[in-house]
C-alpha positions in Angstrom: -20.5 -12.8 -16.0 -19.4 -16.1 -15.9 -16.5 -17.6 -14.1 -14.7 -18.7 -17.0 -14.5 -15.2 -18.4 -13.6 -13.3 -15.2 -11.2 -10.9 -15.4 -8.1 -10.3 -12.9 -9.9 -7.5 -11.1 -13.2 -8.9 -10.9 -11.5 -12.0 -9.1 -9.8 -9.5 -6.7 -13.1 -7.9 -6.4 -15.0 -11.1 -4.9 -11.8 -12.1 -2.7 -12.4 -8.8 -1.3 -16.4 -8.9 -1.0 -15.7 -12.3 0.6 -12.7 -11.7 2.8 -11.4 -15.3 3.1 -10.2 -17.8 0.7 -10.0 -21.4 1.6 -6.8 -23.1 1.2 -7.0 -26.7 0.6 -5.7 -29.8 -0.5 -6.5 -33.9 -0.3 -5.2 -36.7 -2.0 -8.8 -38.2 -1.9 -11.0 -36.5 -4.7 -14.5 -37.1 -2.9 -13.1 -35.6 0.2 -12.4 -32.4 -1.8 -15.4 -32.5 -3.4 -17.1 -32.5 -0.1 -15.0 -29.7 1.3 -15.6 -27.7 -1.7 -19.7 -27.9 -1.7 -19.7 -27.3 2.4 -16.9 -24.3 1.7 -19.3 -23.0 -1.1 -22.7 -23.5 1.0 -20.6 -21.4 3.8 -20.7 -18.5 1.9 -17.0 -19.1 -0.1 -16.8 -17.9 -3.7 -13.1 -18.0 -4.1 -11.5 -21.6 -3.4 -7.5 -22.4 -3.8 -6.5 -25.9 -4.0 -2.9 -26.4 -3.5 -0.5 -28.3 -5.9 0.9 -30.6 -3.0 1.2 -34.5 -3.4 1.8 -36.9 -6.3 -1.7 -36.7 -7.4 -2.8 -33.2 -6.8 -3.3 -32.7 -10.6 -5.7 -35.6 -11.1 -7.5 -34.6 -8.0 -7.9 -31.2 -9.1 -9.1 -32.1 -12.9 -12.0 -33.8 -11.1 -12.4 -31.2 -8.8 -12.8 -28.4 -11.5 -15.1 -30.4 -13.3 -17.0 -30.6 -10.0 -17.0 -27.3 -9.4 -18.4 -26.0 -12.8 -22.0 -26.6 -11.2 -21.2 -23.8 -9.2 -21.5 -20.8 -11.7 -20.2 -18.0 -9.3 -17.3 -19.9 -7.7 -13.8 -19.4 -8.8 -11.4 -22.0 -8.3 -7.8 -21.5 -8.4 -4.4 -23.5 -7.9 -1.7 -22.8 -5.3 1.7 -23.8 -4.5 3.0 -23.2 -8.3 6.6 -23.1 -8.6 7.0 -23.1 -12.7 5.3 -22.3 -15.8 5.1 -26.0 -17.2 3.1 -26.9 -13.8 0.9 -23.7 -14.1 0.0 -24.6 -17.5 -1.2 -27.7 -16.7 -3.1 -26.8 -14.0 -4.6 -23.9 -16.5 -5.6 -26.4 -18.7 -7.4 -28.3 -16.1 -9.4 -25.4 -15.2 -7.6 -23.4 -12.8 -8.9 -19.7 -12.8 -5.8 -17.8 -11.2 -2.6 -19.3 -9.9 -0.7 -18.9 -6.1 2.8 -19.0 -5.5 4.6 -19.4 -2.0 7.5 -17.1 -3.7 7.9 -14.5 -6.4 9.2 -16.1 -9.4 9.6 -13.7 -12.5 9.1 -16.4 -14.9 5.3 -16.8 -13.5 4.8 -13.1 -13.4 5.7 -13.0 -17.3 3.6 -16.2 -18.0 0.6 -14.4 -16.1 0.6 -11.2 -18.0 1.0 -12.8 -21.4 -2.3 -15.0 -20.3 -3.9 -11.8 -18.7 -4.2 -14.3 -15.8 -4.3 -13.6 -12.1 -0.9 -14.4 -10.2 -0.5 -13.9 -6.7 3.2 -14.3 -5.5 4.4 -15.5 -2.1 6.4 -12.5 -0.6 8.4 -11.7 2.8 10.2 -8.5 2.4 9.9 -5.0 1.2 11.5 -5.4 -2.1 9.9 -8.6 -3.0 6.6 -6.8 -2.5 7.8 -4.0 -4.6 9.2 -5.8 -7.0 6.1 -8.3 -7.4 4.2 -5.0 -8.1 6.4 -4.0 -10.9 6.2 -7.2 -12.3 2.3 -6.8 -12.6 1.2 -8.4 -9.5 -2.4 -6.8 -8.5 -2.7 -8.9 -5.3 0.3 -10.0 -2.9 0.3 -13.1 -0.7 2.3 -12.3 2.5 3.6 -15.5 3.4 4.5 -17.2 5.9 2.1 -15.3 7.7 2.5 -16.7 11.1 6.5 -15.7 10.8 5.8 -12.2 9.5 2.6 -11.5 11.1 0.3 -8.2 11.2 3.2 -6.0 12.0 5.0 -6.7 8.8 1.7 -6.3 6.8 1.2 -2.9 8.7 5.1 -1.7 7.5 4.4 -2.6 4.0 1.0 -0.7 3.9 2.9 2.4 5.5 4.9 2.7 2.6 3.2 1.1 -0.3 -0.2 1.8 0.8 -2.0 1.1 -2.3 -0.9 -2.6 -2.2 -3.4 -5.2 -2.4 -2.2 -8.1 0.7 -3.7 -11.5 1.3 -1.6 -12.9 4.2 -1.5 -16.6 4.6 -0.4 -18.8 7.2 -0.8 -17.9 11.0 -4.4 -17.1 10.1 -7.1 -18.7 12.6 -11.1 -18.4 12.2 -11.5 -16.3 15.3 -12.7 -12.7 16.0 -9.3 -12.0 17.8 -7.1 -13.0 15.4 -8.6 -11.8 12.4 -9.1 -8.5 13.9 -5.7 -8.0 14.2 -4.9 -9.0 10.4 -7.6 -6.9 9.2 -6.8 -3.6 11.2 -3.7 -3.5 9.0 -5.9 -3.0 5.8 -5.5 -6.9 4.3 -7.8 -6.8 1.3 -8.6 -10.7 2.3 -6.9 -13.8 4.2 -5.9 -17.3 3.3 -6.8 -19.9 5.5 -5.5 -23.4 5.5 -5.0 -25.8 8.5 -6.7 -23.5 10.9 -9.8 -23.7 9.3 -9.5 -27.6 7.7 -8.5 -29.2 10.9 -7.3 -32.7 10.1 -9.4 -34.4 12.7 -12.4 -32.9 11.3 -11.7 -33.7 7.6 -10.8 -37.5 8.9 -14.2 -37.7 10.9 -16.1 -36.2 7.8 -17.5 -33.6 10.4 -18.7 -31.3 7.6 -21.7 -29.4 9.7 -19.1 -28.4 12.0 -17.1 -26.8 9.1 -19.6 -25.3 7.4 -20.9 -23.4 10.7 -17.0 -22.6 11.1 -16.9 -20.9 7.4 -20.1 -19.1 8.1 -19.3 -17.6 11.5 -15.7 -16.8 9.9 -17.4 -14.9 7.0 -19.8 -13.1 9.2 -17.1 -11.9 11.5 -15.1 -10.6 9.0 -18.1 -8.6 7.4 -19.0 -7.4 10.7 -15.6 -6.0 11.0 -15.9 -4.3 8.0 -19.5 -2.7 8.6 
């Protein structure tokens, strides 16, 4: 299987296997490349770059070219709100799209292309509607506001739904356990993983260790 031909089910399977998807954005291409390298060598196989900042597309174009050296790395784009933007990032090499909100036109766009679309939801109604629109993985966002109790409530009435909380997820055992005990499929992790001061100082050894430890913590929870 090549990553270009990965199906929605295959991408979700990799997400579930690794358990943690880094969520990252930076205006500097070289920094983005270095963080991608560190994440991959730490064990990450699915990476979400976010569409934030005026030059996000130009950075992503270069990042996607660079990421092609890793045959088993899946690269997606987050913070997508409309189909025109989604198409630009798909043309640049995005393999899945993530949105902070439930946007029906993105659902139709994704269905037509058999593309993995992960919408952000914050109510039972939104989660249910997202599944009816074809979503196979739901982003619970903002996780720091909704909390693990929200996921538990969702799973109690919609037990088949695959959930990825993002926001409010920290790379420590206590926090991770509260999420995984609710039955989440994986978690998205951004600022709690990529500390601004570490990125500025290029403290990539520390970041690599943290990523590896986080993935190991998740793996041990599941064993």
